[in-house]
N, C-alpha and C positions, 0 to 999 in steps of 0.2 A: 665203225663196223668191224666185227670180228670174223676172221676166217682161219680154219685150221687147214694146214697143208701137210699131208703125209708123203714124205719123199721116199719112204721105204719100198713103195711099189712102183717107183719110177721105171718106166720102160715097159710096164705091163698094161694091157688093155688098149682101148682106142687111144690113138696119139693126140688128137686134138678135139676139144669140146668147147662149145660156147653156150653159156646159160646166164640167167639173171632175171631181172624184173623191174617194172617201173610201176609208179602209182601217182595218182593225182587226186586231191581232195579239195573241195570248196566248201566254204562255210558263209552262209548269208544270215545276217542278224538284223532284226528290226524291233524297235521298242519306242514307245512314246514317252519314256523317261530318259534323263540324262545319265547313262551308265559309263560313258567314257570307252566304249568297246567299238572297235572297227566294224563297219557294216558289211564288209566283204573281205575275206581273207582266203588265201589258197596256199597249198602245200604240195610241192613236187619232190618226189623221192625216187631213187633208182639205184640199181647195182648191176655191174656187168662182171661176170666171172670168165675170164679167159683161162682154159685148162689145157695144159700139155701133159699128157699122161696123168699122173696123179699130182702134178704141181699146178697150182692155180694162182692167178693174180687177180684179186678182186678190186674193182673200182667202184665207188659209190659216191652219191651226191645228194644233197638235201637243200632245198631253197624255198623260201616263204616270204611273202610280203609282210608278215607279222613284225619283223624286226625293223621295218622302215622307220618306225617312230623312235627306234633306239638311237639316241644322238649323243651317247656317252661311251667311254671306253672301259673295258674290263681286261684283266690280266690273263685271260684264257680265251680259247676258241670255242665257238658253239659247234662248228662243223669238225668232225673228227674222222680220221682215216687210220686203220691199223691192219697189219698182217701178222699172222701167227703160224709161220711154218714148223712143221714137225717132222723129225726123222728118228724113228725107233723111240729112245728115251731122252731125246734132245728136243726141247720145246723152245721156240724163239718168239719174241715179241718185238715188232718193228712198227714204229709210227707213234700213234696217240693211244696210249692204254693206261692200265692201272695194274698194280700188283699189291698183295697183301702178305707181309711177313709176320707180323704180330700185332696185337691190339695197341702196343705201347711204342711201336717203332714206325715202320711204313705200313699204313693201313688204308688202302683205297684211294690214296691221292693220285689224281691223274697227272701224267707226264708225257712229254714228247721226247722220244729217244728209242732206246732199245733195252731188251731184257732177255734173260736166258735161264731156263730151268733144266737141270740135269738129274734125272731120276733113274739111274741104272738099277739092275737087280740086286746090286750088293747093298750094304748098310748105308753108304754115303749118298746124301741128297744135297744138291747145291742149287741156290737161286741167286741171281744178281740182276742188277738194273743200273742204268745211267740215263739221265734225261733232264730236260728243262721242265721245273715244276710251276714256275711263273714266267711269263714273257714281260719284257721291259714295257711299262706303260707310263707315258708322261702325264703330268698334271696339265689339263686343259681348261681349267676354270669351271667346268661343269660339275655341279654339286654331287651328281650321282657317279662321276668317274672315280674309279678306284686305282690311283697310281700304285706301281709296284716296281721294285728292282727286278733285274733278271736273276732268277733263282735256279741254280742247278742242284741236283740231288744224286747221291751214289748209295746203293745199298748191296749188302751181301748177307745171305743166310746160309749156314752150314749146319746140316743135321746128320746125326748118326743114329740108325734105327735098328735095334735087335728085337728078338721076340719077347723079351721080358722088360726091356727098357728103351726109351728114346731120349737122346741128348740133342740140344741145339743151341746155337749161338747166332745172334743177329747184330749186324752193324749198320747204322744209317748215318749219313753225313750230308748236310745241305748248307749252302752259303750264297748270299746275295752278292752281286757285283755292284760295288759302290758307284762306279762311274758309267753304269748302263743307262741312267736317266739323269735329268738335271735335278736341281734342288726341289724338294717337296715342301709345301707349306707345313709349318708346325702343327696347324690345327687338324691336319689329316692324320697325324699320329703314325705316319709310315717312316720306318727306319730300316737300314740294311741290317740283316740278322745272320747269324750262324749257329748251327746246331749239330750235336754230336750224341748219338743214342747207342747204347749197348744193352743187349737183352740176352739173358741165359734162362733156358727152360729144360724141363725134364719130366719124364713120366715113368713110373716103375710099377709093374705088376707084382704085388706082394703074393697074391694068390691068383688063380685063373679068373676069379670073379671079383677080385678086390685090387684097385689101383689107386695110386696117389700121384698127383701132378702139381708142378709149381713153376712159376716164372718170376724172374727178378729183372727189372729194367732200371737203367740209370740214364738220365738225360742231362746234358749241359747245354744251355742256350744263351747266347749272347744277344741281347735285345738291341744293341746299337754298336756296329763294328767300328764307329768312330770314337768310341770311348777309350780312355787311357789303358795301356796294358799294365797289369799289376805283376809284381815280382813274386809274391806269395801265392802258392797253389792252394787248391782246395782238396778236401778228402775224398770227394766223389770220384769214382773210377774213370769217368769220362774226362775228368781234369787232366788225366795223364796224356790225352791226345788233343785237348782243345786249349788254344791260347787264352789264358785267363784275363779278362778285362773288367773294368768298373761296372759294366752292365751285364756281366755273366752270372747266371743263376744255375743252380744244380738241384735236381729233384730225383725222387725214386718212386717206383711203383712195384707192388708185389701182390701176387694172387697164388693161391694154393687151394687144392680140393681133394677131397676123398670120395670115391664111388664104389658102392657095394651092390652086387646084383645076386639075388638068390631066388630060386624057384621062378615064380612070375612077378617078383617084386624087385624094387630097387630103392636105394637110399643114398643121398648124397649131402655132403657138407663142404661148404666153400668159404673162403676168406679172402677179402680183397682190401687193399690200402693203397691210396694214391695221394702223394703230398700235395699241399696246397700250391697251385700255380704250375702243376706238371704240364709240360707242352712239348710237342715235337712238331717239326716242320713237315713231317710225312703224313699228317692227318689234318682234316679240316677242323675238327672240334674235339675237345677233351672235357670230360667231367672230372674235377680234381677236388681235393680237400674233402675226402670222405673215407670212412671205414666201414665195410659191409660184411656182415655174417649172414649166411643163408642155410637153411636146412630144407630139403625137398625129398618127397617120397611118392612112390606110386605102386599100385598093386591090382591084380585081377583076382576076383572072387566068385564063388559059386558057379563053377563050370563056365567061366568066361562071360558070365551075364553082367557082372557088375565091375566097372572100371573106376577106380578111385585114385585120386592124386591130390597132394596138398604141398604147399611150401609156406615157409615162415622166415622172415628176416628182420635183421636189426641194423640200422644205418645211423651214423652220426658224422657231423662235420666239425669244423673248428679244431682241427687236430693240433694245431700249434697255439691255441688259446689267444688268437689275435683279433676275433671278431667281437662286436659289441653284443651279438646275440648267437647262441649256440642252438642248433636245431638237431633233434633226434627223431628218428622215424622208426616205426614198426609196421611191417607188412605181413599179412596172412592171406591165404587163399586156399580154397578147397573146390574140387571139381568131381562130379559124379555122374556116371551114365549107367542106365540100367536097361538092358535089352530083355524086357519082360516076355516077348514073343517075337515070332517073325514079323508081326504087324505093329506091335507097340514098343516104342522106345521113349523113355524118360530120361531127361538129363536136367541137371541143376549146377549152379556154381555160386559161390559167396566169396567176397574179398573185402578186406578193410585195409585202410591206410591211415595210420595215426602220425601225426606230426607235433612234437613238443618243442616249443620255443621258450627259452629262459633268458631274459636279459641280464647282463652283468652290470653291477653297480661299482663305480669307481670308488675305491676305498678313501681316497682323498676327499671326494665329494661328501662321503658319508660323515667324515669327521667334522667337517666345516658346515654341515647342513644345520640350519636353525629352524627347520620346519619338520618336526617329528611326526606330522600327521600324513605326510605325502609318501611315506615308504611304500604302500601297496602299489602306487602308480609308478614308482621307480623300479620295482622288482616285478617285471612282467612274468607271468606264468600263463602261457597261452598254448592251447591245444586244439588241433583241428583233426576231426575224425570223418573219414570218407568210407561209406559202405556201398557195395554194389552186389546185387543178388540177381539171379536169373533162373527161370523155370520154363523148360520146354517139353511139350508133349506132341508127338508125331504118332498118328495112327492111320494105318492103311486100311480103308473101309472095303475096298475091292481091288483085286489084282487079276482081273480076267483078260483074256486076250483082246476082247472088244471094247471092254470098259474097265477103267481104272479110277479109283477114287481115293483122295488122301485129305486128311484133316489134320491141321497144325495149329496149336494154341501156344502162345508165348507171353510171358510176363517178365518185365524188367523193372528193378528198383534201383535208384541211385539216391543216396542221402548224404548230405554235407552239413556238418555242424561245427561252429566255432565256440569254444569254451575259454573264458578267462577266469583264472583262479578257481576252476572247477565248476563254473556256472555258465550254461548256455543261456544268454539273454534273448529277449524277444527280437526277432529280426535277424538273428545270426545263424539261421538254419535254412536249408532249402531241401526240398524233396521232389523227385522226379519219378512218376509212374508211367509205365508204358505197357499197353496190352494190344495184342494183335491175334486175330482169328482168321484163318484162311482155308478155303476149301477149293480143291483142284479136281476137275473133271477131265479125264483124258480118254481119247479115242485113238489108240495106237494105229489101227488099221486105216484110219482117215488122216493120220498125222496131225491131229488137232488137240490142243490143251486149252481149257477154260479155267481161269482162277478168279475167284471172288473173295474179297478180304474186307475186313473192317477193323480199323486202327484207331486207337484212342490214347491220349496223354492227358495226365494231370500234373502240372508243375507248380510247386509252391516256392517262391523266392521271397525270403523275409516274411512280410506280412501280406503279400500280394499272391493271388492265384491265378492260373491261366489254364485253359483246357483247349485241346485240339482233338477233333475226331472226324471221321469221314470214311466212305467206302472207296474201294478200288476194284475195277474190273479189267482184266487182262486176257486177250485172245491170241493164241499162237497157231498158225496153220501153215503146213508145207504143201507145195504144189509141184507138179511136173516131176515126179520121182525125186523129190526133195532138192531140186535145183533152185526152187524159188521158196524162200522162207519169209513169211509176213508176221507182223506183230502189231496189234493195236491195243492201246490201254487208255483208260480214263480214271482219274481220281478227283474227288472233291473233298476239301478239307475246310472246316470252319474252326476259327480260332477266336476264343472270347477271353478277354482279360479285364482288369478292373477299369481300364481307361479306353479300351478300343475293342473293335470287333473286325475280323477279316475273314473273307472267304476266297478261296484259291481253287481254281479248276485247272487241271493239267491234262492235256490231250497229247498222246504220243502215238506215232505211226512209223513203222520201219519196214523196209523191204530189202531183201539181199538175194541177188540172182548170180548163179555160176553158169558160165557159157563155155562149153568145150573144155572144161577143167582148167582152163588157162586164164579166162577173164572172170573177174568178179565185179559186179556193180552193186552199190549200196546207196540207199536214199533213206534219210532220217528226218523226220519233222517233229518239232516240239512246240506246241502252243500253250503259253501260260496266261491265264486271265486272273487278275486280281481284283476284288471288290473291297476297297478300303474305306474307312470312315472319312478319309480326305478326298476320295474320289477314285475312279477306276483306272487300271493300266493294264497293259498287254505286253508280252514278249514273244517273238516268233524267231525260232532258229531252224534253219534248213541246212542239212549237210548232204552233199553228194560226192561219191567217190568212185574210182575205177582203178583197178589194179590188173596187171598182165604179167604173167610169168612165162619164160620160155627156156 
């Protein structure tokens, strides 16, 4: 839970206040199939805010029986509590939280500890954190248990901002405690690690509507703290602050961009390169080993009636020529929206995604190859092309006070094909067509909307075709001065493929009632009926909830 506390007005207003809320939700599930889902689950949540002047101390809880089947251990907690007191330009973070310094250093990793952000009116901005990133988790023999060493993290970001330019530097350090847990089996692949990251970034306004920005990040990560210490250092800048070991690796990342805005248009050019294996313990996941160049632009034409945007990019991997296969990608997309009138809006989009894969042939194998007829198989030239297109038409038939009518037509196309040596062979392509027509009838004075729709798809995968189509009806009605909102819907879909035929009926009902602006009751029912070639089946889900705020 996050709570902002403003101490600036301490001593003003009512001295003591008490507020908060509680909620309870239950889910009942029944099916004649073995789904592996619990038949009954419940969720209890609540928060209590004790406020003295403008200082508040929130307490929250969350409990459910859904985790009773969880019989293994993880290096983090599901239930989290945090405070965020604030006084003028001083913002604190206490408890369980997360902070983001930059994409290549500390980026959203949760920690238990404290953080501080200083944003005075002057040019200097400072952010810092210290906390536990992972808790010590012992190996208990359960396959799904994730053992972990206790990991502490420390971060500092300093920025200097002026009207024409911005400069910043970030440092992040994390280290595992070797003796925090017992020995971990080798098959788990868990080792004590250490990481140091430094990042430098800047932005400069060349003109009022033209700016350039860049960031350079350097990371040094020791994959196993038990490895031998090496006397020789590394050229990477983080090597100046990190003890070099046999398992220590160094990587860099760089990104830069140029943005230009003129009239009602904009154009941007960006470049990004991340070394293979780039990693930091301040983020959960990294895409690495790629170089990416993108160009994007947008504009507004014809008296704000046409909005047009496009982007195109090129990406490649295998930056250090170490992989058996290198992949290159080109991406292009265009979006257009046309406001033909106050009632008619047309929009469309198109994008393609091309991937080129070329296998490398070992020159030693070529010299010693006694079969000169198998070269085409050894030199793979593979291309995958993915295309997506969408067209949407929305027309307001009537917009009167008593009656409103709206018609919407949508068509989507997705096409994927695989080509080897420039040829798309039979069975190496798939096409997906989807069409939808919906008509909405609204009665604003009665608080009612009725929507009827027809949906259809045609899917071709290889040499097999399948179709799905069916109608949908949805009715929404409000009662008792909008305190009771009800909704009923029914849909029926028929799916036909080469080897099977399926019919699915979906019944949905929902009611939400607000009482005295503090209580809210919600009831939701979903009945799913399947008619399969192998037999019939059904699923019923009932959800009931109540929330109270004070």
